[in-house]
C-alpha positions as a Markdown table, in Angstrom:
| # | Residue | x | y | z |
|---|---|---|---|---|
| 1 | Met | 0.3 | -15.3 | 15.7 |
| 2 | Ile | -0.7 | -11.7 | 15.1 |
| 3 | Pro | -1.4 | -9.7 | 18.2 |
| 4 | Val | -5.1 | -8.6 | 18.2 |
| 5 | Met | -5.8 | -4.9 | 18.4 |
| 6 | Ser | -8.7 | -4.0 | 20.6 |
| 7 | Ser | -10.6 | -2.8 | 17.6 |
| 8 | Glu | -10.2 | -6.2 | 16.0 |
| 9 | Arg | -12.3 | -7.7 | 18.8 |
| 10 | Arg | -15.2 | -5.7 | 17.4 |
| 11 | Gln | -15.4 | -8.0 | 14.3 |
| 12 | Asp | -19.0 | -8.8 | 14.8 |
| 13 | Ala | -21.5 | -9.5 | 12.1 |
| 14 | Ala | -21.2 | -5.9 | 10.9 |
| 15 | His | -17.5 | -6.4 | 10.0 |
| 16 | Pro | -16.9 | -10.0 | 9.2 |
| 17 | Phe | -13.8 | -10.9 | 7.2 |
| 18 | Arg | -11.6 | -13.9 | 6.6 |
| 19 | Met | -7.9 | -13.6 | 7.5 |
| 20 | Thr | -6.3 | -14.9 | 4.3 |
| 21 | His | -2.6 | -15.6 | 4.1 |
| 22 | Gln | -2.1 | -12.4 | 2.0 |
| 23 | Arg | -3.9 | -10.2 | 4.5 |
| 24 | Arg | -2.0 | -11.8 | 7.4 |
| 25 | Val | 1.4 | -11.0 | 5.6 |
| 26 | Ile | 0.2 | -7.4 | 4.9 |
| 27 | Leu | -0.8 | -6.9 | 8.5 |
| 28 | Glu | 2.4 | -8.5 | 9.8 |
| 29 | Glu | 4.6 | -6.2 | 7.6 |
| 30 | Leu | 2.6 | -3.2 | 8.6 |
| 31 | Arg | 2.8 | -4.0 | 12.3 |
| 32 | Asp | 6.3 | -5.5 | 12.5 |
| 33 | Arg | 8.1 | -2.9 | 10.5 |
| 34 | Gly | 6.0 | 0.0 | 11.7 |
| 35 | Gly | 5.9 | 3.4 | 10.2 |
| 36 | His | 3.1 | 4.8 | 8.2 |
| 37 | Pro | 3.5 | 3.5 | 4.7 |
| 38 | Thr | 1.4 | 4.1 | 1.6 |
| 39 | Ala | -0.2 | 1.1 | -0.1 |
| 40 | Glu | 2.6 | 1.3 | -2.7 |
| 41 | Glu | 5.4 | 1.3 | 0.0 |
| 42 | Leu | 3.7 | -1.6 | 1.8 |
| 43 | His | 3.3 | -3.5 | -1.6 |
| 44 | Arg | 7.1 | -3.3 | -2.0 |
| 45 | Arg | 7.7 | -4.7 | 1.5 |
| 46 | Val | 5.1 | -7.5 | 1.0 |
| 47 | Arg | 6.6 | -8.5 | -2.3 |
| 48 | Arg | 9.7 | -9.7 | -0.6 |
| 49 | Arg | 7.6 | -12.4 | 1.0 |
| 50 | Leu | 4.9 | -12.8 | -1.6 |
| 51 | Pro | 6.5 | -12.0 | -5.0 |
| 52 | Asn | 3.3 | -12.4 | -7.0 |
| 53 | Ile | 1.0 | -10.2 | -5.0 |
| 54 | Ser | -0.5 | -7.4 | -6.9 |
| 55 | Leu | -0.8 | -3.8 | -5.8 |
| 56 | Gly | -4.6 | -4.2 | -6.3 |
| 57 | Thr | -4.6 | -7.0 | -3.8 |
| 58 | Val | -2.8 | -4.9 | -1.3 |
| 59 | Tyr | -5.3 | -2.0 | -1.7 |
| 60 | Arg | -8.3 | -4.4 | -1.4 |
| 61 | Ser | -6.8 | -6.1 | 1.6 |
| 62 | Leu | -6.1 | -2.8 | 3.3 |
| 63 | Glu | -9.7 | -1.7 | 2.7 |
| 64 | Val | -11.0 | -4.9 | 4.3 |
| 65 | Leu | -8.6 | -4.6 | 7.2 |
| 66 | Ala | -9.5 | -1.0 | 7.8 |
| 67 | Arg | -13.3 | -1.8 | 7.7 |
| 68 | Ala | -12.6 | -4.5 | 10.4 |
| 69 | Gly | -10.6 | -2.0 | 12.5 |
| 70 | Ala | -7.3 | -3.9 | 12.2 |
| 71 | Val | -5.5 | -1.0 | 10.5 |
| 72 | Arg | -6.2 | 2.7 | 10.4 |
| 73 | Pro | -6.1 | 4.8 | 7.2 |
| 74 | Leu | -4.4 | 8.1 | 7.7 |
| 75 | Tyr | -5.0 | 11.3 | 5.8 |
| 76 | Leu | -2.3 | 13.5 | 7.2 |
| 77 | Gly | -1.9 | 16.5 | 5.0 |
| 78 | Ala | -1.1 | 14.5 | 1.9 |
| 79 | Arg | -2.9 | 13.3 | -1.2 |
| 80 | Arg | -1.8 | 9.7 | -0.7 |
| 81 | Arg | -3.3 | 7.8 | 2.1 |
| 82 | Arg | -1.0 | 6.1 | 4.6 |
| 83 | Phe | -1.8 | 3.2 | 6.9 |
| 84 | Asp | -1.1 | 2.6 | 10.6 |
| 85 | Gly | -1.1 | -0.8 | 12.1 |
| 86 | Gln | -0.3 | 0.1 | 15.7 |
| 87 | Gly | -2.9 | -1.0 | 18.1 |
| 88 | Glu | -2.2 | 1.2 | 21.1 |
| 89 | Pro | -4.1 | 4.5 | 21.2 |
| 90 | His | -1.9 | 7.3 | 19.8 |
| 91 | Tyr | -1.9 | 10.5 | 17.8 |
| 92 | His | 0.4 | 11.7 | 15.0 |
| 93 | Val | 2.8 | 14.5 | 14.4 |
| 94 | Arg | 3.6 | 15.5 | 10.8 |
| 95 | Cys | 6.6 | 17.6 | 9.7 |
| 96 | Thr | 5.3 | 20.3 | 7.5 |
| 97 | Ala | 8.6 | 20.6 | 5.6 |
| 98 | Cys | 9.5 | 17.0 | 4.7 |
| 99 | Gly | 6.3 | 15.1 | 5.5 |
| 100 | Ala | 7.8 | 12.7 | 8.1 |
| 101 | Ile | 5.1 | 11.2 | 10.4 |
| 102 | Arg | 5.7 | 10.0 | 14.0 |
| 103 | Asp | 3.5 | 8.6 | 16.7 |
| 104 | Val | 2.6 | 10.5 | 19.8 |
| 105 | Pro | 1.3 | 8.5 | 22.8 |
| 106 | Ala | -2.3 | 9.3 | 23.6 |
| 107 | Gly | -1.6 | 9.2 | 27.3 |
| 108 | Leu | -0.1 | 12.6 | 27.1 |
| 109 | Leu | -3.6 | 14.1 | 26.8 |
| 110 | Pro | -6.6 | 13.5 | 29.1 |
| 111 | Ala | -9.5 | 11.7 | 27.6 |
| 112 | Leu | -11.2 | 13.9 | 25.1 |
| 113 | Asp | -14.3 | 11.9 | 24.2 |
| 114 | Ala | -16.4 | 12.6 | 27.3 |
| 115 | Pro | -15.9 | 16.4 | 27.2 |
| 116 | Ala | -16.7 | 16.5 | 23.5 |
| 117 | Glu | -19.9 | 14.5 | 24.1 |
| 118 | Ala | -20.9 | 16.9 | 26.8 |
| 119 | Leu | -20.2 | 20.0 | 24.6 |
| 120 | Cys | -21.9 | 18.8 | 21.4 |
| 121 | Gly | -24.4 | 16.2 | 22.4 |
| 122 | Phe | -23.0 | 13.6 | 20.0 |
| 123 | Arg | -22.2 | 10.1 | 21.0 |
| 124 | Ile | -18.5 | 10.0 | 20.3 |
| 125 | Thr | -17.2 | 6.8 | 18.9 |
| 126 | Gly | -13.6 | 7.9 | 18.4 |
| 127 | His | -11.4 | 10.7 | 17.4 |
| 128 | Arg | -8.2 | 11.5 | 15.5 |
| 129 | Leu | -5.6 | 14.2 | 16.3 |
| 130 | Glu | -2.7 | 15.4 | 14.3 |
| 131 | Phe | 0.0 | 17.8 | 15.4 |
| 132 | Glu | 2.0 | 19.7 | 12.8 |
| 133 | Gly | 5.5 | 21.1 | 13.1 |
| 134 | Leu | 9.1 | 20.6 | 12.1 |
| 135 | Cys | 11.0 | 17.4 | 12.7 |
| 136 | Pro | 14.5 | 17.5 | 14.3 |
| 137 | Arg | 16.2 | 16.9 | 10.9 |
| 138 | Cys | 14.4 | 19.8 | 9.2 |
| 139 | Leu | 15.1 | 22.0 | 12.2 |
| 140 | Ala | 18.8 | 21.2 | 12.0 |
| 141 | Gly | 18.7 | 21.9 | 8.3 |
| 142 | Gly | 17.3 | 25.4 | 8.9 |
| 143 | Gln | 13.8 | 24.8 | 7.6 |
| 144 | Arg | 11.3 | 27.5 | 8.6 |
| 145 | Gly | 8.1 | 25.5 | 8.3 |
| 146 | Ala | 7.2 | 26.1 | 4.7 |
| 147 | Pro | 4.5 | 23.6 | 3.8 |
| 148 | Arg | 5.7 | 20.5 | 1.9 |
| 149 | Arg | 4.4 | 20.4 | -1.6 |
| 150 | Ser | 2.4 | 17.2 | -2.3 |
| 151 | Pro | 3.4 | 15.2 | -5.3 |
């Protein structure tokens, strides 16, 4: 059984979807193996279990799962979107040299939504936060933080 993310519980009439076998496998691969893969990378993983699944099916399934709140699309300084299946609140840090992405626990920062609401008058429904810097491998290799060129 797939653990339910808190956002999956919001699957009301506004975001109904059917959990097909293909979607379940995609979600399992994303959550069990972790990381922040692109749809293409996830497709390669899923094909080990479902050899006939198409890249288009993976893309469509990720869109459905994202609309339902089961996965999060990430746009972290790259042209290609990545996907995150971790259910616990967290932020991301991206290496500006090699593009590596890691999770940062959200508990490191105090709640940001209430102060933002107070400052701007919006009703805040969520937020995203990305840190940038150099990963340990790039630091050890002498990188100086030059931005990574997108493919």
